[in-house]
N, C-alpha and C positions, 0 to 999 in steps of 0.2 A: 304406491311407490313399490317397485320390486325388490326382492330380498337382495339381490347383487346389487342396486344402486344403494341400498342401504350399507352394505357392506364396504362399498369404497368409501362412503363419505365416512364411516367409523375409522378406515385404516387412516385417513386422514390427520387424524390426530394424535397418536402416538409418532407420525412421520413428522408432524409440523413441529412438533414438542423436540425431538431428537434433534432438527434441525436449527430450532431458536438455539437451544444449547448449547451444541456445537458453534454455533457463530456468538454468541457470548463469551465464552470459554477461549476463541481465539483472539476477539479483539480486548480480553485482560490480558491475555498474554503477550499480545504484541506492544513491544516497549516504543517503539516507533514513534516519534513527534510531527514525522512529516504528515503522516495520513494516508489513507487511502480512500478511494472511493469518494461517494458525494461529501464528505468531511471537507476535502482540499477546496472545495467551494467557497469555505469558510476563510475570514482571518487567522493564519497561522497560530494564533496563541488560544483560540478556541477549538482546534481539530481535535487533540488531543480529549478534552472533557467531553466534547459531541461525540467522539468514539465509544469510551466508556459507558456514556448518558446510554446509546443506542444499547451495546452490549448490555448493561443492567436492566434497560424496558425487554429485552429478546429472552433475559434468564426469568425474568419475573413471569413473561408471558408463556415460558415454555410449563412451568410449574401449573398455572392457570388452567391451561389447555388439557393437562393432564389430570387434575382432581375437581375444578370446579364444574357443576351441574346446572342447569335450571338460565335464569336471567343473569347471573352473576358468568357463568361459562359461556354463554351467549354472547356477552360484552367483551370478554375477553378474544373471543374467535374471531369476533368483528373487529377488535384492536388491531390483530393479527393481520387479517385481510387487507386493513388499512396500511400498516405498517410495510408489509410487502408493495401492495400497487404505488406507494409512496416512493419507495425503494427504486421499482422499475421505472417509473416517471424522472426521477435523480438522474439515472444511471443513462436514462436518453439525452438528458442534460449535459451530465458530466462527459459522455463520449463526443459531443460537438466541440466541448470547451476547453477538455484535457484530455484528448485523445489517446495519451502515452499512460494514463494513471488506470490501475485495476480498481474492480468493484470493492475492494475492502470488505466484501460480506463475509470472509474468515481470515482477517487480519491479514498477517504478512504473507498466508497462502495465494491471497487473492490481487496478486501483481500483474497477472495478465492482462493488457489492455482492453477495457470492456467492449464487448462485440456482442453481436444477436444474441448469443449463448446467455449471457449472465442476464440480459435483459428478458429473454423470454423464461429462463426460469423464475425471476422472482414474479413476472406475471401469472406463472401457471401456479406457483405459491399461492397468490393473492386468491386465486380463484377456488384451489384446494382449502383454504382457509374459512372463503365464503359459503363454502356449500355443507359447511358442519354447523352453521349456525341453525338453532333450532333442534341439534341432532341430541335426543336424551340422554345418550351413553357419554361415558367420558374416557378420556385417554386412557385412564388406569383401567376400567372397567374391560374395555378393549385389549390390554395387554394381560389381564387377568383370563380370561375365555376366547383366545385366541382360535379361528376355525381354520380350514383350509384353504377357505375362499379369500380370508382376511391375507393370509400368506403368499397366496398367488398375486393378489393385488398389489401387495407390497415388493414383490419381485420385479414384477412390472416397472411399477413407481422408481425404483430405486435404480433400474438398467436405464430409464429416461434422464433420472436425475443426473446420472454418473455420464451420459453422453453432454450434458450441459454444464458440466463441472470443469472448466480448464485447471481446478486446485488439486485436481488426481493427478494431473500431469507432471504439476510441481510438486505434488507431496512425494510423486516417483522420483523425479531428478534430486529431490533432497536426503532421501533414502538412501541413494545411490553416490550422491556427490558431495553431501553437505549444503549448508545453508549458501546460497549462492552470493557474492559480494554487494552486488546491486541493493541488498535488501537488508544486510549485517548491519548492526548499529554498531557506530564508536563514536564514544564520547568526544568533546570538541577538546578537552583535557588531551585526550590522548592524542588526537589529530595534531594538536598544535605542540604535544612533545615530540614527535616523530620528525617534525618540520626542522624545529630549534634544534634538532641533532642532525642536522643532513649539511651536506658541504654547498648544496644550492640556496640554503638560508644564509650560513655564513659568508657565500659570496654577494650576497643583495642585501646585507644587515643594514649597510651605511646607506642604503636608498631610503630605507623605511623611518617614518618619523614617528611613529606612536609606537607604543608597548602591546596595545591589543588592535586585533583586526577590527574593519570598520564591518564586515560580513564574514560569514561561515555558512556554506551551502554543502549541499551533495549534489554531483555529477553521475550518475552509474557507480561506477568503483571509487571513484574518487573524492576526496574531501576537499573541497576549495577554501583557501583563505584570502581576502582582499584588504591589504594593507594601504595607506595613504604615504605616498613617499615623494621625494624630490630627486630629482636628475639632470645634472648640467643645467639646473637654473629653472625645470619646468616642472609643474606638479604630474605627477604620475599616480598610476595603480600600477600595485606590483601585487599579483595575484600567483599564490603558489596552488599547487593539485598535491596532494598527498594520498598514494595509493590506500587503499582501506586494507590489502592484502597484498603477500609477498614474504619471502623470507629476509630479502633486501630490498626492501620498497625504497625506490627512486623517486624523489621530488622533480617535480616540474615546475617552472615559473614561467612569470612572461609579464614584462615590463611595458605599460601603453600610456600615451599621453593622456590624460586627464580629460581634456577637452575636445580632442580628433577621434580618439580613439586608436589611433595610428600606433601598431608595434613596433616598440623601440629596440628590445631584446627580448629572447628566448633562452630559457635553460633547463639542462635535464634532458633524461630520455629515460626510457625504462629498461629497468638492470636485469641483470642474468637470473632465472630463475622467475620471473614475473608475466604474466600472461597479457599480452596487447589487447587493449580495450577499445571498442569501438567508441566514437562519439556520440553522447546521448544528450538528450535535454537535460538541462538542469533540474532536479527535484523539487526545487525550493523555487528557485530564482529563471524566469522567463529569459532564453536566448536573443534578447536586444538590448539595441543601447553600447555605451561601453562596456557595460558589465559581460554581456554577451559576447561580443568581439574579443574581451579577453580571455573568456574561457575557452573561446574555440582556438585561439592562440594557443594555450596552456595544452590543449587536447593534444596540439599536434608539435609540440616543442622537440625538436630534434636536437641531439648531443652536442653539448659547447653553446656555443654565444653567436648571433647572427650579427 
């Protein structure tokens, strides 16, 4: 085996450890309960625990890749290869079933819809981990005694990974303009407090028959809350859309017939100083059925009542 091949294999160890550690830290820092990546294929209550478990596994494997020699090190590297290979397969499934979701590889930074870049990156990292199995060196040993060859290979690989990482574009955007409202977390209690302080709530409070919403979910830059209601003797859904951002957030609402989904009334409009948002697929709830029709009605609500 040539010396350059050995150098290429050795470089993978610290590179994989850094990527695993960054992925773990990003997953623990992300407080979202909606989840990103393959976690969205699970029931909602399991998404956050699954993300944290994945982050914990990545953190443990990062340390193992750096310090474990021999058979334990080989097992750890094999586990890393399996982790990335499984992630690549899961991303293929995710792209087909939830094409608007990000890969979740680096927490809330990975919100760009899964494409060939994320899948290719996962597959290449699986190969990178696989070629280190049986290597006598450890990641710590490579870092302690680097050569020009190690540096040259590392530069090439980092450039390749940068080209396959949409997170860098997202990171640059956030550095310039802050966290986008689409991924900003707002507690349900805060959203409901904003709702109940609004004129649109006071206008429709008489229709609502329960104190608490039947459902709360996110759609882009909006928090939506659905209440059961009665209007002119008919059972209705009253859905309120509360903007995540804005100096004077203007709440929107739509009232629909519970059986037919017919839109009976719309209330509210985007207020001054608030940017108009495009309609997007709900993050937690599919845009089908009565709830989906109501969500679309809310998203396009004009000023006043129809």
